[in-house]
N, C-alpha and C positions, 0 to 999 in steps of 0.2 A: 497666665493669660494677660495680655497687655490690651488696654482699652485704647481705641483710636480716638483722637480728638474729634469733636463735632465738626460738621462742614464749615462752620463759621470760624473755626480755629480757637474759639473761646473755651476756657476751662474754669470750672468752679472748684475751689478747694475749701472744704469745711474747716474753719478755724478751731472748732471744738472737737475734732477727731482725736481719738486716743486709742491705746492698745486694748482696752477693755477690762473691766472689773465687774464681777457679778452685782455687787451692791450699787455701782453707778448705773449699770444697765437697768436694774429694777427701779432705781430712783427716777431715772428719766422716763420710763414707761409710766410710773405713777404720776409724775409731774404733768404729763400731757394726757392723762386719763385713758390709758390703754384698757379697752373693755374686757380683755381676758387675762388680766393681771394675776389673778389667783392661780390660774392654770400654769402660767409662765413661772411664777414663784415655786409652785410645786415641782415643776420640771427642773428648774435650777437646783432646788434643794435635793432632789432625787439623784441627780448626776454628780453634784458637788455640794455637799451640805453647807449651808450658809452659816457664818460665824455667829456665835451668841451676840445678841444686842444689835444685830444688823438693822432692825426696824428703827431703833433710836438714832441711827446714823444716816437715815435716808435724807434728811434735810441738809446735812453737810454735803452730800453728793449733788444736791439740787441747787446749792447756792451759786456756783459759778454760772450755770446756764440762766438762772433767774436774774443775776446781775447783768449778764449780757443782754437779756431781753429788756431790762430797764433802760439800758443805753440805746438799744435799737428802736424800742417802741414806746419809750417814755413811761409815764406814771401808771400805765395800765397794770404793770407787774410790781409796782413799788410796795403796795400793801402786803402782798404775799411774800415778797422778798424780806421785808422787815419782820414779819411774823416768824419766818424760818430762822432768820439771823438771831432774833431775840432768844430762841430756844437754846442757842449755844453760847450766848453772851455770859 
């Protein structure tokens, strides 16, 4: 299925799009406070069991989007970004 461009001819391309990895998906949902995260985690784990230690790697998957938000929105995300980065320093 091919999507037609909007009437304006403008197109938006997400610079953070990627092929998908369960740990990254879950980390992004956690980062932005998805309200049904426990149910989603259970679903992922049921279909394709998550690797041991995945919870310890959540922050690694969150760092790139957090850094991007620091650039786009300034200091609002700086404290959270630094807290996550220090976990892996």
